[in-house]
C-alpha positions as CSV (number, residue, x, y, z in Angstrom):
1,M,-61.8,-54.2,-65.2
2,R,-61.6,-50.3,-65.5
3,C,-58.3,-49.5,-63.7
4,P,-56.3,-52.4,-65.3
5,L,-57.7,-51.1,-69.0
6,R,-57.0,-47.6,-68.2
7,K,-53.4,-48.4,-67.4
8,L,-52.8,-50.7,-70.4
9,L,-54.2,-47.9,-72.5
10,L,-51.8,-45.4,-71.0
11,I,-49.1,-47.6,-71.0
12,S,-49.7,-48.5,-74.7
13,T,-50.4,-44.9,-75.7
14,L,-46.9,-43.7,-74.2
15,A,-45.3,-46.9,-76.2
16,L,-46.3,-45.8,-79.5
17,V,-45.4,-42.2,-79.4
18,I,-42.5,-42.1,-76.8
19,G,-40.0,-42.0,-79.9
20,C,-41.5,-38.7,-81.3
21,A,-42.9,-37.2,-78.6
22,G,-39.3,-35.3,-77.7
23,A,-38.9,-34.5,-81.7
24,S,-40.5,-31.2,-81.5
25,T,-37.7,-28.1,-81.6
26,K,-40.0,-25.4,-80.8
27,W,-38.4,-24.6,-77.6
28,G,-41.8,-25.0,-75.8
29,Q,-40.3,-25.8,-72.0
30,F,-37.2,-24.7,-69.8
31,H,-34.5,-25.0,-71.6
32,G,-35.6,-26.3,-75.0
33,G,-37.5,-29.2,-74.4
34,L,-37.9,-32.2,-72.2
35,S,-34.2,-33.2,-71.6
36,S,-33.1,-30.0,-70.9
37,Q,-30.4,-30.1,-73.7
38,G,-30.6,-26.3,-74.6
39,Y,-30.4,-27.4,-78.1
40,Q,-31.9,-25.9,-81.5
41,S,-31.4,-27.7,-84.8
42,V,-30.7,-25.2,-87.0
43,E,-27.7,-23.3,-88.2
44,S,-27.6,-19.8,-86.9
45,G,-26.0,-16.6,-87.0
46,F,-24.8,-14.0,-84.2
47,A,-27.1,-12.1,-82.5
48,L,-25.7,-8.3,-82.8
49,S,-28.3,-6.2,-83.4
50,S,-32.0,-6.7,-82.4
51,A,-35.0,-7.1,-84.9
52,W,-37.3,-5.6,-82.4
53,T,-37.5,-4.3,-78.5
54,S,-40.8,-5.3,-76.7
55,E,-42.3,-3.2,-74.1
56,P,-41.1,-3.4,-70.5
57,Y,-42.2,-6.3,-68.4
58,K,-41.4,-7.2,-64.4
59,I,-39.3,-10.3,-65.6
60,T,-36.6,-11.7,-63.2
61,S,-35.8,-15.1,-63.5
62,C,-38.4,-16.5,-65.9
63,S,-37.2,-17.7,-69.4
64,P,-39.2,-17.1,-72.4
65,V,-40.7,-20.3,-74.1
66,L,-42.1,-20.6,-77.9
67,G,-45.2,-22.0,-79.1
68,K,-47.6,-22.0,-82.1
69,D,-51.2,-20.4,-82.1
70,F,-54.1,-22.1,-84.0
71,E,-52.9,-20.6,-87.1
72,G,-49.7,-22.2,-86.9
73,K,-48.0,-18.5,-86.2
74,E,-45.0,-18.6,-83.6
75,V,-46.1,-17.1,-80.1
76,L,-43.5,-16.0,-77.1
77,Y,-44.6,-16.9,-73.9
78,V,-43.3,-15.4,-70.6
79,G,-44.3,-14.7,-66.7
80,T,-43.8,-11.7,-64.7
81,T,-43.5,-10.9,-60.9
82,D,-46.6,-9.2,-61.2
83,A,-48.2,-12.3,-62.0
84,Q,-49.1,-11.8,-65.7
85,L,-48.6,-14.6,-68.1
86,V,-47.6,-12.8,-71.7
87,A,-48.4,-13.6,-75.2
88,I,-46.1,-12.2,-77.4
89,D,-46.5,-11.7,-81.6
90,T,-42.9,-12.8,-82.4
91,E,-43.1,-11.1,-85.7
92,D,-43.1,-7.7,-84.3
93,G,-42.8,-7.8,-80.5
94,S,-46.4,-6.6,-80.1
95,Q,-48.1,-8.0,-77.2
96,K,-51.5,-10.7,-78.3
97,W,-52.5,-10.7,-74.9
98,S,-51.8,-10.9,-71.3
99,R,-53.7,-12.7,-68.3
100,R,-53.0,-11.8,-65.0
101,F,-53.5,-14.0,-61.8
102,S,-55.7,-12.5,-59.1
103,G,-56.2,-13.3,-55.6
104,N,-55.4,-13.1,-51.5
105,G,-51.8,-11.8,-51.3
106,E,-49.0,-11.1,-53.7
107,I,-49.1,-13.5,-56.4
108,R,-45.5,-13.9,-58.8
109,I,-44.7,-16.0,-61.7
110,V,-40.6,-16.4,-61.4
111,S,-40.2,-19.8,-63.4
112,S,-40.8,-20.7,-67.3
113,P,-43.9,-21.8,-68.5
114,A,-44.4,-24.8,-70.6
115,V,-46.2,-25.0,-73.8
116,S,-48.1,-28.4,-74.9
117,E,-48.0,-29.9,-78.3
118,K,-52.0,-28.8,-77.9
119,G,-50.9,-25.3,-77.6
120,D,-51.9,-25.0,-74.2
121,I,-49.6,-23.1,-71.4
122,Y,-48.8,-24.2,-68.2
123,V,-47.4,-22.0,-65.9
124,I,-46.6,-22.0,-62.0
125,T,-47.7,-19.2,-59.7
126,N,-46.4,-18.4,-56.3
127,R,-48.7,-16.4,-53.9
128,E,-46.9,-14.7,-50.9
129,M,-48.8,-15.8,-47.2
130,S,-49.6,-14.2,-44.5
131,D,-47.4,-16.8,-42.4
132,G,-44.3,-15.5,-44.6
133,G,-44.5,-19.0,-46.7
134,V,-45.1,-19.3,-50.3
135,H,-47.6,-21.8,-51.9
136,S,-47.8,-22.7,-55.5
137,T,-50.4,-23.4,-57.8
138,L,-50.2,-24.9,-61.3
139,Q,-52.5,-23.2,-63.8
140,K,-53.4,-24.0,-67.2
141,V,-54.5,-21.5,-69.8
142,D,-55.3,-22.1,-73.5
143,Q,-54.0,-20.4,-76.4
144,F,-56.5,-17.1,-76.2
145,S,-55.6,-16.6,-72.9
146,I,-58.7,-18.2,-71.0
147,P,-57.6,-20.3,-67.9
148,R,-58.8,-23.6,-67.9
149,W,-58.0,-25.0,-64.4
150,S,-55.6,-24.2,-61.4
151,Y,-54.1,-27.1,-59.1
152,R,-52.8,-25.8,-55.9
153,F,-50.3,-28.1,-54.5
154,P,-50.9,-29.8,-50.9
155,E,-49.4,-29.6,-47.8
156,N,-48.4,-26.1,-48.4
157,G,-46.2,-27.3,-51.7
158,F,-43.7,-24.7,-53.5
159,T,-41.6,-24.6,-56.0
160,S,-39.8,-22.0,-58.2
161,G,-38.9,-24.3,-61.0
162,S,-40.8,-25.3,-64.0
163,P,-43.3,-28.1,-65.1
164,K,-42.4,-30.4,-67.7
165,I,-44.9,-31.5,-70.2
166,L,-45.1,-34.8,-71.6
167,T,-47.8,-35.2,-74.8
168,A,-48.4,-38.7,-75.7
169,G,-51.4,-39.5,-78.0
170,N,-54.4,-38.1,-76.0
171,Q,-52.4,-38.0,-72.7
172,T,-51.0,-34.8,-71.6
173,L,-48.8,-35.3,-68.6
174,I,-47.3,-32.9,-66.4
175,F,-44.0,-33.4,-64.2
176,V,-43.5,-31.0,-61.2
177,Y,-40.8,-30.9,-58.5
178,V,-42.1,-29.5,-55.5
179,M,-41.2,-29.4,-51.8
180,V,-44.2,-30.1,-49.3
181,G,-44.3,-29.8,-45.4
182,G,-43.7,-26.5,-44.9
183,R,-41.2,-25.1,-42.3
184,K,-41.8,-27.8,-39.8
185,A,-41.4,-31.1,-41.9
186,L,-39.6,-29.7,-45.6
187,Q,-39.3,-32.6,-47.8
188,A,-39.1,-33.1,-51.6
189,E,-41.5,-34.6,-53.9
190,L,-42.1,-35.2,-57.7
191,F,-45.5,-34.8,-59.0
192,V,-47.2,-36.1,-61.9
193,L,-50.7,-35.0,-63.1
194,R,-52.6,-35.5,-66.1
195,D,-54.5,-32.6,-67.9
196,D,-58.2,-34.3,-68.0
197,Q,-59.3,-30.9,-70.2
198,N,-61.2,-29.1,-67.1
199,Q,-59.1,-30.3,-63.9
200,A,-55.3,-31.5,-63.2
201,E,-55.8,-35.2,-62.2
202,L,-53.2,-36.2,-59.5
203,L,-51.6,-39.8,-60.7
204,D,-48.9,-40.1,-58.3
205,R,-46.5,-38.3,-56.0
206,Q,-43.2,-39.5,-55.4
207,R,-41.4,-38.7,-52.1
208,L,-37.5,-38.4,-52.9
209,V,-34.9,-39.1,-50.3
210,E,-36.1,-38.1,-46.7
211,C,-34.1,-35.1,-45.5
212,Q,-32.2,-35.4,-42.1
213,Y,-31.9,-32.0,-40.7
214,D,-29.4,-31.3,-38.1
215,I,-31.1,-30.3,-34.8
216,T,-28.1,-30.0,-32.9
217,G,-27.0,-26.6,-34.8
218,S,-23.7,-28.1,-35.9
219,G,-24.8,-28.9,-39.4
220,P,-27.7,-28.0,-42.3
221,G,-30.9,-27.3,-40.3
222,L,-34.2,-26.2,-41.3
223,D,-33.4,-22.8,-40.3
224,N,-30.4,-22.8,-42.5
225,I,-32.3,-24.2,-45.3
226,F,-34.8,-21.6,-45.0
227,D,-32.7,-18.6,-44.8
228,F,-31.3,-19.8,-48.5
229,L,-35.0,-19.9,-49.7
230,D,-36.0,-16.6,-48.7
231,A,-32.7,-15.1,-49.8
232,T,-33.6,-16.8,-53.0
233,W,-37.3,-15.7,-53.2
234,D,-36.1,-12.0,-52.2
235,L,-33.7,-12.2,-55.2
236,I,-35.7,-13.8,-57.8
237,A,-39.7,-12.0,-56.6
238,N,-38.4,-8.4,-57.0
239,F,-38.3,-6.4,-60.2
240,P,-35.7,-5.3,-61.1
241,V,-32.9,-7.9,-60.0
242,E,-30.9,-5.9,-57.8
243,F,-27.2,-6.8,-58.8
244,N,-24.2,-4.8,-60.3
245,V,-20.7,-6.5,-60.9
246,S,-18.5,-3.6,-59.2
247,V,-21.1,-2.7,-56.4
248,N,-23.5,-5.7,-55.7
249,P,-22.2,-8.8,-57.2
250,L,-25.0,-11.7,-58.5
251,P,-25.4,-13.6,-55.5
252,D,-25.2,-17.6,-55.4
253,N,-28.9,-17.9,-55.3
254,F,-31.2,-19.4,-57.7
255,V,-34.6,-21.0,-58.6
256,E,-35.4,-24.9,-57.5
257,P,-34.3,-27.4,-60.0
258,T,-36.5,-28.2,-63.1
259,P,-36.3,-32.2,-63.7
260,A,-35.2,-33.3,-67.1
261,I,-37.0,-36.4,-68.6
262,A,-35.3,-38.7,-71.3
263,I,-37.9,-40.2,-73.7
264,N,-35.9,-42.8,-76.1
265,K,-36.8,-45.5,-74.1
266,E,-40.1,-47.3,-73.5
267,R,-40.9,-45.7,-70.1
268,P,-40.0,-42.3,-69.4
269,L,-37.1,-41.4,-67.6
270,I,-36.8,-38.4,-64.9
271,A,-33.5,-37.2,-63.3
272,I,-33.2,-34.3,-60.9
273,A,-30.5,-33.1,-58.3
274,D,-32.3,-30.6,-55.6
275,N,-31.3,-28.0,-53.2
276,L,-32.5,-29.9,-50.2
277,C,-30.5,-33.3,-50.0
278,S,-32.0,-35.8,-53.3
279,L,-30.0,-36.8,-56.1
280,G,-32.0,-39.3,-58.7
281,A,-33.8,-40.8,-61.4
282,Y,-37.3,-42.2,-61.4
283,E,-39.3,-44.4,-64.2
284,W,-42.7,-43.3,-65.2
285,G,-44.9,-46.4,-66.1
286,G,-47.9,-45.0,-67.1
287,M,-49.8,-44.9,-63.5
288,K,-46.9,-44.8,-61.2
289,L,-43.6,-43.4,-60.8
290,S,-40.4,-45.9,-59.8
291,D,-37.2,-45.4,-58.1
292,L,-34.1,-46.5,-60.3
293,W,-31.9,-44.9,-57.8
294,S,-31.6,-42.3,-55.2
295,K,-28.8,-40.9,-53.1
296,A,-28.5,-38.1,-50.4
297,H,-26.3,-35.4,-50.7
298,D,-25.5,-32.8,-47.9
299,F,-27.7,-30.1,-48.8
300,K,-25.7,-28.7,-52.0
301,K,-27.2,-26.3,-54.2
302,H,-27.8,-27.1,-58.0
303,S,-28.7,-26.2,-61.4
304,S,-31.4,-27.9,-62.9
305,T,-30.1,-31.0,-64.9
306,V,-29.2,-31.7,-68.6
307,L,-30.1,-35.3,-69.6
308,L,-27.7,-36.1,-73.0
309,P,-28.9,-38.6,-75.6
310,N,-26.8,-41.3,-74.0
311,E,-28.8,-40.6,-70.7
312,L,-26.1,-39.0,-68.9
313,M,-27.4,-36.6,-66.4
314,V,-24.9,-33.3,-65.9
315,F,-25.7,-30.5,-63.6
316,G,-23.5,-27.7,-61.9
317,R,-23.6,-26.9,-58.2
318,N,-22.7,-23.7,-56.4
319,D,-19.1,-25.2,-55.3
320,G,-18.1,-24.9,-58.9
321,K,-18.7,-28.8,-59.8
322,V,-19.9,-29.7,-62.3
323,L,-21.1,-33.7,-62.2
324,A,-22.0,-36.0,-64.5
325,Y,-24.1,-39.5,-63.7
326,D,-25.5,-42.6,-65.2
327,A,-28.8,-42.0,-65.1
328,R,-29.9,-45.6,-65.2
329,T,-27.5,-46.7,-62.4
330,G,-26.8,-44.2,-60.7
331,V,-23.0,-44.7,-61.1
332,K,-21.1,-41.2,-61.1
333,M,-19.1,-40.9,-64.4
334,W,-16.8,-38.1,-63.6
335,E,-16.2,-34.5,-62.1
336,Y,-15.4,-31.2,-63.5
337,D,-14.5,-28.5,-61.4
338,A,-15.1,-24.7,-63.0
339,G,-13.4,-22.9,-60.0
340,E,-16.8,-20.9,-59.5
341,P,-20.3,-21.5,-58.7
342,V,-22.4,-23.4,-61.8
343,L,-26.2,-22.6,-61.4
344,A,-26.6,-22.4,-65.2
345,T,-28.2,-25.6,-66.6
346,P,-25.6,-26.7,-69.1
347,A,-26.0,-27.3,-72.5
348,A,-24.9,-30.1,-75.4
349,S,-24.0,-30.5,-78.8
350,P,-26.6,-32.6,-80.9
351,S,-24.4,-35.6,-80.6
352,G,-23.8,-35.1,-77.1
353,Q,-20.2,-34.9,-77.4
354,L,-19.4,-31.8,-75.9
355,I,-21.0,-29.7,-72.8
356,F,-21.1,-26.2,-72.6
357,V,-21.1,-25.0,-68.9
358,V,-21.5,-21.5,-68.1
359,S,-20.1,-20.8,-64.6
360,K,-20.5,-17.3,-63.3
361,S,-18.0,-15.7,-65.3
362,H,-16.9,-18.0,-67.6
363,I,-18.0,-20.5,-70.6
364,H,-16.0,-23.6,-70.8
365,V,-16.6,-26.6,-73.2
366,V,-16.1,-30.0,-71.7
367,S,-16.1,-33.5,-72.7
368,A,-18.9,-35.7,-72.3
369,S,-16.7,-38.7,-72.1
370,D,-14.5,-38.1,-69.4
371,G,-15.6,-34.4,-68.0
372,T,-12.2,-32.7,-69.1
373,I,-12.0,-29.6,-70.5
374,I,-11.0,-29.4,-74.3
375,D,-7.8,-28.3,-75.2
376,D,-6.8,-26.3,-78.2
377,I,-2.8,-26.9,-78.5
378,K,-2.9,-27.1,-74.8
379,L,-4.8,-24.1,-74.3
380,P,-8.3,-24.8,-72.3
381,R,-11.5,-23.9,-74.1
382,K,-12.6,-21.4,-71.8
383,L,-13.6,-17.6,-72.2
384,G,-14.6,-15.1,-69.7
385,L,-17.6,-13.3,-69.8
386,L,-18.4,-9.7,-69.6
387,G,-20.1,-9.3,-66.2
388,Q,-22.2,-12.5,-64.4
389,T,-24.7,-14.9,-64.9
390,H,-26.6,-17.8,-63.7
391,A,-28.7,-17.9,-67.1
392,S,-28.3,-21.0,-69.3
393,P,-26.5,-21.2,-72.4
394,A,-28.4,-22.1,-75.7
395,V,-26.7,-24.2,-78.8
396,T,-27.6,-24.3,-82.3
397,A,-25.7,-26.4,-84.7
398,N,-22.8,-24.2,-84.9
399,R,-23.4,-21.3,-81.9
400,I,-23.6,-20.8,-78.5
401,Y,-25.4,-17.9,-77.2
402,V,-24.9,-16.3,-73.6
403,S,-27.1,-13.5,-71.7
404,T,-24.8,-12.2,-69.6
405,G,-23.3,-8.4,-69.2
406,E,-24.0,-8.5,-73.2
407,M,-25.5,-10.5,-75.7
408,L,-22.7,-12.8,-76.4
409,T,-22.5,-15.3,-79.6
410,V,-19.5,-17.9,-79.8
411,S,-18.7,-20.7,-82.2
412,Y,-18.0,-24.1,-81.0
413,D,-14.4,-23.2,-80.5
414,L,-15.0,-20.0,-78.9
415,K,-12.6,-18.1,-81.1
416,T,-15.4,-16.6,-83.2
417,R,-17.3,-14.3,-81.2
418,G,-20.1,-11.5,-81.9
419,H,-21.5,-8.9,-79.3
420,D,-24.3,-7.1,-78.4
421,T,-22.7,-4.5,-75.8
422,N,-26.1,-2.3,-75.7
423,F,-27.8,-5.8,-74.2
424,H,-27.7,-6.4,-70.4
425,G,-29.0,-9.4,-68.7
426,N,-30.6,-9.5,-65.8
427,G,-28.2,-12.7,-64.9
428,L,-31.2,-15.0,-64.4
429,S,-33.3,-15.4,-67.4
430,S,-32.2,-17.7,-70.0
431,V,-32.6,-17.0,-73.9
432,A,-34.7,-19.1,-76.0
433,V,-33.8,-20.1,-79.8
434,S,-36.8,-21.0,-82.4
435,G,-36.6,-23.3,-84.7
436,N,-35.3,-20.9,-87.6
437,G,-32.7,-19.5,-85.3
438,D,-34.3,-16.5,-84.3
439,V,-33.0,-15.6,-80.4
440,Y,-35.2,-14.0,-77.7
441,A,-33.4,-12.7,-74.7
442,V,-34.7,-11.0,-71.8
443,G,-32.9,-7.6,-70.4
444,I,-32.2,-6.1,-67.1
445,D,-34.5,-3.6,-68.2
446,G,-37.8,-6.2,-68.4
447,K,-37.4,-5.7,-72.1
448,I,-37.3,-8.6,-74.6
449,R,-35.3,-8.4,-77.6
450,K,-35.2,-10.6,-80.4
451,Y,-32.0,-11.2,-82.9
452,K,-32.6,-12.4,-86.3
453,G,-30.0,-15.3,-85.8
454,T,-30.4,-17.3,-89.2
455,K,-27.2,-17.2,-91.4
């Protein structure tokens, strides 16, 4: 009787809290929250001059997230390529604490941490192995910097994406996209773990689409895939990020996609388009993942997905296409061509009617209903950026923030603009926005800057 009762309790708890679990606006996970909508519910001003600048840290593709300590004070968390998880006081930019992870081989943090409703921090560390591979471990650290447990992904599991955390009553669930099998049989899986306080309990792991690698040499083979993964690792694992638009342009490589989760139904829906061969959506039933739909793709490179309030999943590709699918049915709804790589996760207005797409050197405003660019008296709503970026846009009730060769703030119509030209982004790390409109951005120098973004 124990197992059925436990399953019933898990499902009942999810059903009771699922409507409010995503209501937090503290930007505690990659691209804001579970759905990766990149939206903060506040009216904000222009990020023109920083209120403080932190000391430099070795930050590349990790984007900062925000949480609260036991006193209710806001804390910024970020990971570094020298294996530090850093907690920063958002009042003055001083370091509250730093936790360095150690072990054999080089260890790096390249993806965003996630903060639970309880204030615990979950972060993925990556260890470079002597055989040339990289293996990933999920770490739990409490708000006082004390490590609580670690979970090494089996079968040489590796990911450069971020965990997503769903807090449901007394349950803390962790969803992670992982590639397993190493260089001989690489496949993608979705892991679901439960935080059992002192350890991580694996609840389920779902193999995504079975990749069929070409062994004839005429198409994508494992060697091609690992060439891409190696080039991406070289980009994100080494500080500072080496790119200069005129001399060394930003390459079309980026971290593995992070799943997006919709929780406005009884069962959470998880959507992902990966860089191997799979595109699909899955449901979490309390103890087990079920495949709603899945499709194979021909090894295209994707941004992380955003899930809109109507459960439209939208993501970009390195061929410049932005695609939208009905996450429940798998029906392709529309396609938009940005004309250049889109590796930044799109953001959405609160209603989900507007999609803000950042391609390599432009920002585009696209209609969520049909994927057409918004026209203003026959002028497309598109703006060139200073420099290049794969960093995702952050959106408030009235502003859009983009970290590029400058710190750019624009209105929804792209006509009202503000610039901090003293800021230079690294092209990989996205900004975070607090509930009172403050903006946090990582520069190419590794320093974090806070902008008082309230009106």
